[in-house]
C-alpha positions in Angstrom: 15.8 -13.9 18.2 14.8 -10.8 18.2 13.2 -9.0 15.1 12.7 -5.4 14.5 8.7 -4.6 13.2 8.2 -3.1 10.1 7.3 0.4 10.4 3.4 0.8 10.4 2.9 -2.8 11.5 -0.2 -4.0 12.8 -1.4 -6.3 14.6 1.4 -5.7 17.5 4.4 -7.6 16.2 6.3 -10.6 18.0 8.5 -8.6 20.8 6.3 -5.8 21.4 4.3 -5.4 24.9 1.0 -6.3 24.6 0.4 -4.3 27.9 0.9 -1.3 25.9 -2.4 1.1 25.0 -3.3 0.1 21.4 -2.9 2.5 18.6 -5.0 3.5 15.7 -6.2 0.1 14.3 -4.7 0.1 10.5 -6.9 -1.3 7.8 -5.1 -4.4 6.7 -3.4 -4.8 2.9 -4.6 -8.1 0.9 -4.6 -9.2 -2.1 -7.8 -11.0 -3.6 -7.5 -13.2 -6.2 -10.5 -14.0 -8.5 -10.7 -17.4 -10.7 -11.6 -16.9 -14.3 -15.0 -17.8 -14.8 -15.7 -17.5 -10.9 -17.4 -15.1 -8.6 -15.8 -17.0 -5.8 -13.0 -14.5 -4.7 -10.2 -15.6 -2.3 -8.7 -13.1 0.2 -4.7 -13.2 1.1 -4.6 -10.7 4.0 -1.1 -9.5 5.1 -0.2 -10.8 8.6 1.6 -7.5 9.0 1.0 -4.4 6.8 4.7 -3.8 4.6 6.4 -0.6 6.1 7.1 0.8 2.6 6.4 0.3 -0.4 8.2 0.9 -3.8 5.9 2.3 -7.1 7.4 3.2 -10.4 5.7 4.6 -13.3 6.8 4.6 -16.8 4.6 7.1 -19.4 3.5 5.7 -22.8 4.1 8.5 -25.8 3.7 8.4 -29.1 5.8 10.5 -31.1 8.8 11.0 -28.4 11.3 10.5 -30.7 14.1 13.4 -30.0 15.1 13.7 -33.5 12.0 15.4 -34.7 11.4 18.4 -32.7 8.1 19.5 -34.4 6.7 16.5 -33.7 3.5 16.6 -30.9 4.2 14.2 -28.3 1.0 12.3 -27.6 0.0 9.5 -24.8 -0.6 6.3 -26.2 -2.0 4.7 -23.0 -2.0 4.9 -18.9 1.8 4.9 -17.1 3.4 1.1 -16.7 3.1 1.0 -13.1 4.9 -1.6 -10.8 4.8 -2.3 -7.4 7.1 -3.6 -5.0 6.1 -4.6 -1.7 7.8 -7.0 1.2 5.3 -9.3 3.2 6.5 -10.1 6.7 5.3 -13.4 7.5 6.1 -14.6 11.3 4.7 -17.6 13.5 6.0 -16.8 17.0 2.8 -15.6 18.1 0.9 -18.3 16.5 3.2 -20.9 18.3 3.0 -19.1 21.5 -0.6 -19.3 21.4 -0.6 -23.2 20.7 -2.2 -22.9 17.2 -2.0 -26.3 15.9 -1.2 -25.7 12.2 1.9 -23.2 13.2 2.9 -26.1 15.3 2.2 -28.5 12.3 3.7 -26.7 9.3 5.0 -23.3 10.4 4.3 -20.2 8.1 3.5 -23.2 5.1 0.0 -22.0 4.4 0.4 -19.0 4.4 3.7 -19.1 2.0 2.1 -21.6 -0.1 -1.2 -19.1 -0.7 1.3 -16.4 -2.2 3.6 -18.7 -4.0 0.3 -19.9 -6.0 0.1 -17.1 -7.6 2.4 -17.8 -10.2 1.4 -21.7 -10.6 -1.9 -22.6 -13.2 -4.8 -23.9 -11.0 -4.4 -27.8 -10.5 -7.0 -28.9 -12.1 -7.1 -26.8 -15.0 -3.6 -28.5 -15.0 -4.8 -31.8 -14.8 -7.6 -31.6 -17.3 -5.3 -30.1 -19.7 -2.8 -33.3 -19.3 -6.2 -35.5 -19.9 -6.9 -33.8 -23.2 -3.2 -33.6 -24.2 -3.3 -37.6 -23.7 -6.1 -38.1 -25.2 -4.7 -36.8 -28.3 -6.4 -32.8 -28.2 -4.6 -31.0 -31.3 -4.9 -27.5 -29.8 -5.0 -26.8 -26.1 -5.6 -23.8 -25.2 -3.1 -22.0 -22.2 -4.6 -21.7 -18.9 -6.1 -18.3 -17.7 -4.9 -16.4 -15.3 -7.0 -15.3 -12.2 -7.5 -11.8 -12.0 -5.7 -10.2 -9.0 -6.6 -7.3 -6.9 -4.0 -5.1 -4.9 -6.0 -3.7 -1.8 -3.7 -0.7 0.1 -7.0 1.0 2.0 -10.3 2.1 0.0 -8.4 4.7 -2.4 -6.0 2.4 -3.9 -8.0 -1.2 -5.0 -5.8 -2.1 -8.1 -5.8 -5.2 -10.8 -2.4 -6.4 -11.2 0.1 -9.3 -12.6 2.1 -10.8 -9.9 5.7 -10.7 -12.3 8.2 -12.3 -9.0 7.7 -13.6 -5.9 11.1 -14.1 -4.0 11.3 -15.4 -0.3 13.5 -15.2 2.1 13.3 -18.1 5.0 15.0 -16.9 8.2 14.4 -19.1 10.8 12.9 -22.7 11.3 11.6 -25.3 13.4 13.0 -28.4 14.5 11.0 -30.3 11.4 12.7 -27.8 9.4 9.4 -25.7 8.6 10.2 -21.9 8.2 8.4 -19.9 10.5 9.6 -16.3 10.0 10.3 -15.1 6.2 9.9 -12.1 4.3 8.7 -12.5 0.4 9.4 -9.5 -1.7 6.7 -9.2 -4.4 6.5 -7.6 -7.8 3.6 -6.6 -9.7 2.5 -4.9 -12.5 -0.4 -2.9 -12.4 -3.6 -3.9 -15.4 -5.0 -0.9 -17.0 -8.0 -0.5 -18.9 -5.8 -1.4 -22.0 -4.6 -4.5 -20.6 -8.3 -5.6 -20.0 -11.7 -6.3 -21.4 -14.0 -3.3 -21.1 -16.8 -3.8 -18.5 -14.8 -6.1 -16.4 -14.4 -6.3 -12.6 -10.4 -5.2 -13.2 -11.1 -3.0 -15.9 -14.2 -0.9 -13.9 -11.8 -0.6 -10.8 -8.6 0.7 -12.8 -10.8 3.6 -14.1 -12.4 4.2 -10.9 -8.2 4.4 -9.3 -7.3 7.0 -12.2 -10.9 8.9 -11.5 -10.1 8.9 -8.0 -6.2 9.9 -8.5 -8.0 13.4 -10.5 -10.3 13.9 -7.4 -7.4 13.9 -4.7 -5.0 16.0 -7.0 -7.7 18.3 -7.2 -6.8 18.7 -3.2 -2.9 19.7 -4.2 -3.3 22.0 -6.9 -4.4 25.8 -7.4 -4.9 27.8 -10.7 -2.8 30.7 -8.9 0.2 31.7 -9.8 0.2 34.2 -6.3 3.7 33.7 -4.9 4.7 31.3 -7.7 5.8 33.5 -10.8 5.9 37.5 -11.2 3.0 38.9 -12.9 4.4 39.7 -15.9 5.1 35.4 -16.3 1.8 34.5 -15.4 0.1 36.8 -18.0 2.2 35.0 -20.9 0.5 31.6 -19.5 
């Protein structure tokens, strides 16, 4: 079965001739998981960088009621940003190299790492079950870990994984999946969602500040060639 590599895929995708002169080395996209109360992050690198990302920003306004024409529209907070990314998983190269884990489990480990993003921690779940068994009146919900979406040095944002959709396309003789695509739907967490001075809060503030810095390279205060001089003088 021949698969076409996602655009921009790196490292070399199965089926790509390995004797070609290598192109530029891409940074690897990844998810970083930091459990609550822990300073030991877990990194989930993407085997192949997604060929595209879909992002949607929904502005948050206060006073945007169309019936109140004279009401000043204000921001109530940062926009709600949704990110969708399709992750390609393929055990072909590992199987060709004789990788023992790939032969025994296919891409189950990679799938499990992504699926665990939407599961509560097993140890905490067992502890909560024990407390309930012993008659604890109040059992607090399990705190989710901080998840960071890393897409190069200029886009490191805290996210909440809202859904994980898995499409398994090829299996070995033991029905272990060896090719799959995983679509992640993520919501960016902002300073409105996070406690001040926490890691996620500081990373989002740095991300928003970087947007302003980068935007300055694509904007101008000059109206020359854009507006007639008489119109520009009114602004």
